[in-house]
C-alpha positions in Angstrom: -82.0 37.4 -98.8 -82.0 41.1 -98.9 -86.0 41.1 -98.0 -85.1 38.3 -94.8 -81.8 40.3 -94.0 -83.1 43.3 -93.6 -84.4 45.8 -91.8 -81.7 43.9 -89.2 -83.7 44.6 -85.6 -81.4 44.8 -82.5 -81.2 42.6 -80.3 -84.1 42.0 -78.2 -84.3 41.4 -74.3 -82.9 38.3 -73.0 -86.7 37.4 -72.6 -88.0 38.6 -75.6 -85.9 36.1 -77.6 -86.4 33.3 -74.9 -90.1 34.0 -75.5 -89.8 34.3 -79.4 -87.7 30.9 -80.0 -89.7 28.9 -77.7 -92.8 29.9 -80.3 -90.5 28.6 -82.9 -89.6 25.5 -81.5 -93.5 24.7 -80.0 -94.8 25.3 -83.6 -94.1 21.7 -84.9 -95.2 19.8 -81.9 -98.1 22.2 -81.5 -99.3 21.4 -84.9 -99.2 17.5 -83.8 -101.2 17.8 -80.8 -103.7 20.0 -81.6 -105.9 17.5 -84.1 -105.7 14.7 -82.4 -109.0 15.1 -81.0 -110.6 15.9 -84.4 -108.7 11.9 -85.7 -112.4 10.3 -85.5 -114.4 13.5 -86.8 -112.0 13.7 -89.9 -111.7 10.1 -91.2 -115.9 10.6 -90.7 -115.8 13.6 -92.8 -113.5 11.8 -96.1 -114.3 8.2 -95.0 -110.5 7.5 -94.4 -109.6 4.4 -91.9 -107.9 4.6 -89.3 -104.3 3.7 -90.5 -104.6 6.7 -93.6 -105.6 8.5 -90.4 -102.1 7.6 -88.7 -100.4 8.1 -91.9 -101.3 12.1 -91.6 -99.2 11.8 -88.8 -96.0 9.6 -90.3 -95.7 11.8 -93.1 -95.7 15.0 -91.6 -92.9 13.4 -89.0 -90.9 12.1 -92.4 -90.9 15.5 -93.9 -89.8 17.4 -90.4 -86.9 14.6 -90.3 -86.2 14.6 -93.9 -85.7 18.8 -93.8 -84.1 18.7 -90.8 -80.7 17.6 -92.7 -80.7 20.6 -94.2 -82.3 23.2 -91.8 -79.0 24.0 -89.7 -77.0 23.1 -92.5 -79.1 25.8 -95.0 -78.5 28.5 -91.6 -75.0 27.9 -91.5 -74.2 28.9 -94.8 -77.3 31.9 -95.5 -77.8 32.6 -92.0 -80.4 31.8 -89.0 -82.8 34.3 -89.8 -83.6 33.4 -93.8 -84.2 30.2 -93.0 -86.7 30.7 -89.9 -88.8 33.3 -92.2 -89.2 31.3 -95.3 -89.6 28.4 -93.4 -92.9 30.0 -91.3 -94.1 31.6 -94.9 -94.2 27.5 -96.6 -95.5 26.5 -92.9 -98.7 29.2 -93.1 -99.2 28.2 -96.6 -99.5 24.6 -95.7 -101.6 25.4 -93.1 -104.0 27.0 -95.3 -104.1 24.2 -97.7 -104.8 21.8 -94.6 -107.3 24.2 -93.6 -109.2 24.1 -97.3 -108.1 19.9 -98.0 -110.9 18.4 -99.5 -109.9 14.7 -99.3 -107.4 12.3 -97.1 -105.1 13.0 -99.9 -104.9 16.2 -100.6 -104.8 16.5 -96.5 -101.8 14.0 -96.4 -100.1 16.2 -99.1 -100.3 19.3 -97.1 -99.3 17.9 -93.5 -97.0 16.8 -95.6 -95.4 20.2 -96.6 -96.3 21.1 -93.0 -93.2 18.8 -91.7 -90.8 20.1 -94.5 -91.3 23.6 -93.3 -91.7 22.7 -89.8 -88.3 21.9 -88.1 -86.2 24.9 -88.9 -87.6 26.8 -85.6 -86.0 23.6 -83.4 -83.0 23.7 -85.1 -82.0 27.0 -85.9 -83.2 27.8 -82.7 -80.8 25.9 -81.0 -78.3 27.3 -83.0 -79.5 31.0 -81.8 -78.8 30.4 -78.7 -75.8 28.8 -78.7 -74.3 31.3 -80.9 -75.2 34.5 -78.4 -74.1 32.4 -75.5 -71.5 30.8 -73.6 -72.2 26.7 -72.4 -73.6 27.9 -69.4 -75.9 30.4 -70.2 -76.7 28.5 -73.4 -78.1 25.7 -70.8 -80.0 27.7 -68.4 -81.5 29.7 -72.0 -82.6 26.1 -73.2 -84.0 25.1 -69.7 -86.2 28.2 -70.2 -87.2 27.8 -74.0 -88.2 24.2 -72.7 -90.7 25.5 -70.1 -92.4 27.6 -72.6 -92.5 25.2 -75.0 -93.7 22.2 -72.7 -97.1 25.0 -71.8 -98.6 25.1 -75.9 -98.6 20.9 -75.8 -100.5 20.6 -72.9 -103.0 23.5 -74.2 -102.9 22.2 -77.7 -105.4 19.6 -77.5 -107.5 21.3 -75.5 -107.8 23.8 -77.8 -108.2 21.5 -80.9 -111.2 19.4 -78.7 -113.3 22.7 -78.4 -112.2 24.1 -81.8 -113.8 20.5 -83.4 -116.5 20.6 -81.0 -117.7 24.0 -82.7 -116.4 24.6 -85.2 -115.2 21.5 -87.1 -112.0 19.9 -87.8 -111.1 23.0 -90.3 -111.3 25.3 -87.8 -108.2 23.8 -86.0 -106.0 24.3 -89.2 -107.4 27.7 -89.4 -105.9 28.5 -86.1 -102.1 27.0 -86.6 -102.3 28.9 -89.6 -102.7 32.4 -87.6 -100.2 31.2 -85.0 -97.5 30.7 -87.3 -99.0 34.2 -89.0 -98.7 35.8 -85.7 -94.9 33.6 -85.7 -93.4 35.1 -88.7 -94.3 38.9 -88.5 -92.5 38.4 -84.4 -89.6 36.9 -86.2 -89.5 39.7 -89.1 -89.2 42.0 -86.1 -87.6 41.4 -83.4 -85.2 39.0 -84.5 -81.9 39.5 -84.8 -79.2 37.5 -87.2 -77.0 35.5 -84.8 -74.4 34.3 -87.3 -71.7 36.9 -88.9 -71.3 36.8 -93.1 -67.7 36.0 -91.8 -68.3 32.9 -90.1 -71.0 31.2 -92.7 -70.0 28.0 -94.3 -70.1 27.7 -98.6 -73.0 25.8 -99.8 -71.3 23.6 -101.9 -71.7 19.7 -102.5 -68.4 18.8 -101.3 -68.2 20.7 -98.1 -71.6 19.8 -97.0 -70.9 16.0 -98.0 -67.5 16.5 -95.9 -69.4 18.1 -92.8 -72.5 15.8 -93.1 -70.0 12.6 -93.2 -67.5 13.7 -90.2 -70.9 14.3 -88.0 -72.8 11.0 -88.7 -69.0 8.7 -88.6 -68.5 10.2 -85.1 -69.3 7.8 -82.8 -70.2 10.1 -79.5 -72.4 12.2 -82.1 -74.3 8.6 -83.2 -74.4 7.3 -79.2 -76.1 11.0 -77.8 -78.5 11.5 -81.0 -80.1 7.9 -79.9 -79.8 8.4 -76.1 -81.7 11.3 -76.4 -84.1 10.0 -79.3 -84.7 7.4 -77.4 -85.5 9.1 -74.4 -88.2 11.2 -76.2 -89.5 7.8 -77.6 -90.1 6.6 -74.7 -93.0 9.6 -73.9 -93.9 9.7 -77.7 -95.1 6.6 -78.3 -98.4 7.7 -76.0 -98.6 10.9 -77.5 -98.7 9.0 -81.5 -101.4 6.3 -79.8 -103.5 9.2 -77.7 -106.1 8.9 -80.0 -106.7 5.1 -79.1 -105.2 5.6 -75.0 -107.6 8.4 -74.4 -110.5 6.9 -76.1 -110.5 3.5 -76.4 -107.8 2.3 -73.1 -109.0 5.2 -70.9 -113.1 5.9 -72.2 -112.5 9.5 -72.3 -114.7 12.0 -75.3 -112.5 14.2 -77.9 -112.3 17.4 -75.0 -110.5 15.3 -72.5 -107.0 14.3 -73.7 -105.5 17.2 -71.4 -105.8 13.7 -69.1 -102.6 12.5 -70.6 -100.8 16.1 -71.9 -101.9 18.2 -68.9 -99.7 16.0 -66.3 -96.5 15.0 -69.2 -96.5 19.2 -69.7 -96.1 19.9 -66.3 -92.7 17.4 -65.9 -91.6 18.9 -69.3 -92.1 22.2 -67.3 -91.0 20.8 -63.6 -87.6 18.8 -65.1 -86.8 21.9 -67.2 -87.2 24.5 -64.5 -84.5 21.9 -62.1 -82.1 21.7 -65.2 -81.7 25.7 -65.6 -81.3 26.3 -61.9 -78.9 23.1 -61.8 -76.9 24.6 -64.6 -73.3 25.5 -63.7 -73.9 23.4 -60.1 -74.2 20.3 -61.5 -72.4 19.1 -64.3 -74.1 18.0 -67.5 -73.0 14.5 -67.4 -74.5 13.9 -63.5 -77.7 16.1 -64.6 -78.2 13.4 -66.8 -77.4 10.3 -64.9 -80.5 11.9 -62.4 -82.3 11.6 -65.3 -82.2 8.3 -66.2 -82.7 7.4 -62.6 -85.9 9.1 -62.7 -87.3 7.7 -66.2 -86.6 4.5 -65.4 -88.5 4.6 -62.3 -91.0 5.9 -63.9 -91.2 3.2 -66.9 -90.7 0.4 -64.3 -93.9 1.5 -62.3 -95.8 2.2 -65.2 -95.3 -1.3 -66.3 -96.6 -2.4 -63.0 -99.0 -1.0 -62.5 -100.7 -1.9 -66.1 -99.8 -5.4 -65.1 -101.2 -5.6 -62.2 -104.1 -3.2 -62.4 -106.9 -1.5 -64.9 -105.7 1.3 -66.3 -108.0 4.2 -64.7 -107.5 8.3 -63.7 -105.6 9.5 -62.6 -103.1 6.6 -61.7 -103.0 5.4 -65.6 -100.9 8.9 -66.2 -99.3 9.9 -62.5 -96.3 7.7 -64.5 -96.0 10.4 -67.3 -95.4 13.1 -65.7 -92.6 11.5 -63.7 -90.7 9.8 -66.9 -91.1 13.9 -68.3 -89.7 15.5 -65.3 -86.5 13.0 -65.7 -86.7 13.2 -69.7 -86.7 17.3 -69.9 -83.6 17.0 -67.5 -81.3 15.3 -69.7 -82.4 17.1 -72.8 -81.1 20.1 -72.7 -77.6 19.1 -71.2 -77.3 16.1 -74.1 -78.2 18.7 -76.7 -75.3 21.0 -75.6 -72.6 18.2 -75.5 -73.6 17.6 -79.3 -73.4 20.9 -80.6 -70.0 21.7 -78.8 -68.7 18.2 -80.5 -68.8 20.5 -83.7 -68.5 24.1 -82.7 -67.6 25.4 -86.6 -71.2 23.7 -87.4 -73.8 23.7 -84.8 -76.2 24.1 -87.3 -75.4 20.6 -89.3 -75.1 19.0 -85.7 -78.3 20.4 -84.5 -79.9 19.3 -87.6 -78.7 15.9 -87.2 -79.8 15.1 -84.4 -82.9 16.4 -84.8 -83.4 14.0 -87.7 -82.2 11.1 -85.5 -84.9 12.2 -83.6 -87.5 12.9 -85.6 -87.1 9.6 -87.6 -87.0 7.5 -85.0 -91.0 9.3 -83.8 -91.9 8.5 -87.4 -91.0 5.1 -87.2 -92.9 4.8 -83.6 -95.6 6.7 -84.8 -96.3 4.6 -88.0 -95.5 1.4 -87.2 -95.1 0.9 -83.1 -97.8 2.4 -81.9 -100.5 1.1 -83.8 -99.2 -2.6 -83.2 -98.7 -1.8 -79.5 -101.4 0.7 -79.0 -104.1 -2.2 -78.1 -103.2 -2.9 -75.0 -102.2 -0.9 -72.3 -99.9 -3.9 -70.9 -97.8 -3.4 -74.6 -98.1 0.4 -74.5 -96.1 0.2 -70.7 -93.5 -2.5 -72.0 -92.7 -0.3 -75.2 -91.9 2.4 -73.0 -89.9 0.1 -70.7 -87.8 -1.1 -73.8 -87.6 2.3 -75.8 -86.1 4.3 -72.2 -83.7 1.4 -71.5 -82.5 1.5 -75.3 -81.8 5.4 -74.6 -80.5 4.3 -70.7 -77.7 1.6 -73.1 -76.8 4.4 -75.7 -75.4 7.1 -73.0 -73.4 4.0 -71.4 -71.9 3.4 -74.4 -71.1 6.9 -74.6 -69.7 7.1 -71.3 -67.2 4.5 -72.3 -66.3 6.0 -75.2 -65.6 9.4 -73.6 -63.2 6.7 -70.6 -61.8 5.1 -73.7 -60.5 8.0 -75.5 -59.2 10.1 -72.0 -57.0 6.4 -71.6 
């Protein structure tokens, strides 16, 4: 690991590390959103069905979820920096493989490798933030990361659509490979190691199994993880169904995905801004409560609109912006509550929480979205049910805390 631990760069400025961690967190979602406009083109090029194309997303998410079980644990053992650098190198190689894919099966394979390597930035980045900062400062930092994180998915489908129209779908994966190469160089140059060697956990099966068991058997961990996962799934349902929602239901073209993504990401940025400004003034539990009020209102408005009206722009996408304001208001606070449950193994806790979220997203992408995307009414009902499940999980967590104190 000498190559990845040296030179050990000095602690960069707060804004530099914020931008770098936001970039690392964004890489995974960016590699999803960028290629959506090319779905039909890739399918036509390979003679593949839409079911096969949907699997290029599902297999990516399953690989992403699987490795989330290990990214944090590996970083607890070997340090944050080596895990991020090795994962970026693997992601770069997989992106080149996607660009050179000669069949849908080869593309699916390299999408799996992309998924296996893309999650390190998300999981380890959270652990890095908590390593460096106290809870209040960490919530502010996570909110800033979320704000910057929100910009990339907003422009990703626009970039992807432009690249596809002018240069073909292969260019999309060349572009993603270039982004990962830049992040690899920047991380090697500027990312310091945040976990001292004396604080690292041994990489042995028995302690590893014990840590996993301890986290997964925690009722509070499970409820918090389900809450944040269902919240995000309510929004991700529309992301997974976006090729159908944009091109079939709304009748737009491959360069017009921004109609869905831009309002949604604007909501994420606004919610993250509110979360950051309220850190230290508004308790995490109250911020989460306000977030649920906003999300439930947005989901109910969206359902009512789709029941009584034919979806047209801009009204069909406005509830997404309202929903994501509430979603991003809750996400930093819930993530910090998860990390505070297990302060000595934050990487492991972050891994398992992200695993739950991504596994649910994979199920939504592979099973729920194909079942519901045939109609705008069923999509709206799906969002309402998913955020309702998130609210039930959060209320159950609050009850568990109350029982603990009594």
